[in-house]
N, C-alpha and C positions, 0 to 999 in steps of 0.2 A: 262558553259552550264546549270548547275543546277540552277544558278541564273536566267537565261533567262527563263528556264522552269517554275520556281516558280512564276515569275512575269508576264509572258505572257500566260502561259498554253500551250506553243508550243516550239518546238525545231527548230533551223535553220538547214535546210537540203539541200543538203548533207553537213556533216561536216567531218573534217579530223583531227584526234588526232595525232599531230606530235610526241609526246613523245612515244605513243604506237607503231606507225609505226617505229620509230627509234629503239625501243627494238627488233623489228622483223628482223632487218638487222644488228645487232651486235653493237649497240651503248650503250647498257646497259638499264636496266629497268627505271632508274631514271635520264636519261641524261638531264642535265640542258640546257635551251635554248641557253645560251651564249656559252656553250661548242659545241653544234651542229652548231651554226653559225661559230665558229672558225674552226671546223673540216671540214665542208662542203664548206664554202665560203672563208676561210682564213682570214676573218675579225674578229677583236676583238671589242666586244661591250664596250662602255663607261658605267661603272657602278657607276659613281660619284654621280648620282642622285637617286640611289636605295632607300635611306632612306629620300628623300626630303619630304617636306610637300605638298602632292598633293591636299589637300583640300583648300589651299589658292587660291584666285583669285585676279587679273589675273595671269595665269601661266607665268613664265619667258620664254624668247626665248630659253634658255638652256634646260628648262624642256620640251618644245614642241619638240625641236630637239631630245632629249633623247627618248621621246615617239615614235616619228616617226621611229627612228633607231631601236627601239625594235620590230617593225612589218615589216619593209621593206624587211627583209630577209625571210619572211615566204614563199613567192612564189618560190624562188630558192631552198629552203629547201624541199618544197613539191615536186617540180619537181625531185629533186635528189632522194628523198625517194621512190617516185612512180617508178622511173626508176630501182632502186635497187630491190624493191619488185617484179617488173615484171621480172627482170632477174633471180631472185631466185625462181620464180613460187609461190610467196607468196601474190600476190595481192588479191586472194580470201580469204586468211587467215585474212588479215587485214580488209577486208570488213565484214567478219563474226564477227570479234571482234567489229567493229563499230556498227553492228546491235545489238549485246549483250549490248553494252554501251547505245545505244539509248533506248533499251527496259528497261534497269535499270533506266535510267533517267526519262522515261515516267511513269514507275511504281511509282517512288518516287513522281512525281508530282501528280499522281492520288490518292496515298494512304498515306497521312501524318501519319495516325495511324499505318502504318507498318514501319515507320522509326526506331523504337526501335530495329529492327532486325539488323541494321547496327552497333549497339553498341557492341563492343567486350566484351564478357563475359555475355551477356544477357541470353544465353542458360543455364548458371549455376544457374540461379535463380529458386526458386520454382514457380509453375504456377501462384499463386496469386500475388506474387511479380512481375512476368512478366506483369500482367495486370496493375499494378501500373506504371511500367516503360513505358508501352505503352502510358498511358495518360500523363506522365511527358514528354516523348519525343515529343509527339504531341504539348503540350503546348510550349516547348522550340522552336520547329520549327516555330510556329506561332509568338512567341516573337522575334525570330531572324529575321524573315521576316519583322515584324513591325518596328524594330529598324534598319534594314538593316545592320546587323553585322553577323559574323560567329556564328554558334551555340555554339562553345566553349566559346565565349565571354559572353553568357547568363549563362550557367551552363555547367561545364565539364562533360564528360561521366562518369567518376568514381564517381562524386558526385550524378548523377542521379541513378547509380547502388546502392549506399549506401542508398539513400532515399527510393528506392524501396524495398531494403532488410530489412530496419528498418524504416518504415514510421512514421515520427513524427506526433503528433496530434495537437500540439500548436506551436505558434511562438517561445515560449521559448524553446521547444524541438528542433525546427528547428535551433535555434542559436547554438545548440550543435553539429551540423553536420560539420564535418571536410571539409574544402573547401568552406564553405559559410561564408562570413564576415557579421558582424552585420548590416552594411549599406545595404548590398544586401538583407538581410532578411527583413529589414524595407521597402525596395522598392518593392520587389516582393514576399515576404513571403506568403501573402494571396493567390496569384495566384498559388504558388507551393502547398500550402495545399489544395486548391480547386481541383487541378489536382490529388493529392494523393487520395482525397475522391472519385473522379470520378472513379479512378482505383479500389479502394476497393469495390465500389458499382457494379462493373461488375460481372454478374452472373458466376458461376463456368463453365457453359456450353460454355462460351465465353472466358475463360482464354486462353492465348497463349499456344500452345502445345510445350512442351519441351521434347527433346529426353531423353528416359530412358535407352539408351544403356549403358552397363558397360564401365568402363574405359579400357584403353589398357592393354593387357596382358603383363607381364614383358618381355617375350621372343620376343614380337613384335618390341621392340626398335631396335634390331639388323636388323630386316627385313626392317624397315623404313630407317635406316642408309644405307643399301645396295641400296635401291631404290633411295635415295638421291644421292649416288655416281653415279649410272647409269644415273639418270636424268641430273646431272651436266655434265657428259661425253657426252651425246647426245646433250645437249644444246650447249656445247662448239664446237662440230663438226659442228653444224648447225648455229653457230654465232647468238644465240638467248639467251635472259636472261632466266635462269632456272626457276625463280619464275613466269615468264609469262606462263610457262607450268603447274606448280603445286606448291602449298605451302606445307610446312611440315605437316600441318593438313590434307591436301588432301591425302598425302601419308599414313598418319596414318589411315585415313578412308578407304583407299584402302586396306591396310593390314587387317584391321578389317573385311572388307567386304569379303575378301577371306576366312575368318573363318565362313562365313554365318551369320554374325550379322545383317547386314543392306542391304537394296537395295539402292544403291547410285546413285545420279545424279551429278557426278563431271565433271567439264570441261575437265579434262584429259581423260575422257572416251568418249568424243564426238568430232566430226569434225576433224579439222586439228591436234589438240593436240593428239588425239588417233592415227592418222596415223603416226605422227612424233615420239611419245614416249609412249603413253598409251598402245598400243598393246604389245610393247616389255617389258614394266613393268609387264604386266599381265603374259607374258610368263616366266619372271624371277620368279614371285611368284608361278606359277604353276609348276616350276621345268622343264620347256620345253626349257629354255635357260640357258647356263652356263656362269657365269661371271668370267673372269680371268684377270690377269694383264700381259701385255706385258713387259717383263723385259728389253727390249731394248729401248722402247719408254716411258715406264711408264704409258701408256694409258690403260684404261679398254678395254677388248675385249669381245664381246657378241657372243657366239657360240650356234646356235640352235641345239638341240639334234634331231637325226633322229626319225621319227614317229615310234611308236611301233604298 
């Protein structure tokens, strides 16, 4: 989808994310396509050509048959998942998620200079280093598009972070960067240095804003653990992947917010996620719901306290 968006400036609509829909009906968050085919249709995909050379031409008949088999089950899987979503009352949920995904992909296509925000750990950089990372990520994005390769094949995220944190000034300095080989520096070193210089030239008023919130309080870790246990219990009852509801960092932010540190815009506080789990997590944090363990079943039990 991202490839189509980048090359054409448009998204094929409507689209259906099979993996995401499967996560909403109990197949797990990262269900492999082959596993879905086997569980839903009873067929086992031939994986003998997974690592074949697909760049050679002409393709063999075996390769063509393999490629056809890899897509022919999409329609029955789609039909099965839609039926399950409808029976569980979750068709609106998945459509809400597809809209979020569409928005994310569209934003990515429109704003290559915002791609750096997808790099894990960027928020730990100083603002000026964030400006350098912004230009480096934009350069990498354009280079990956030009060469038609994944971004990680151009330069890995951790290398970009290191370059932004300690920006080299010369090719010799660049050669000392861990994760960059000499041949790579010779081939693309000048372009990397130019991106760094563009980042360093960005005025302070345009530096990326980085959160100045304090780190988590020591006592908050127990609260996060409790929320994770509640979240997993709710997700299990609803046959949905827990990380589709909220990540550990989301829960940490939720705990911090209850101490009045931030105003948050977390997925768990909106839409179907809030109805399914977010509201109950807030009640637990507010002390309005008691969490206990059923000694017979071993399951968590949530008991709302009477209003005072």
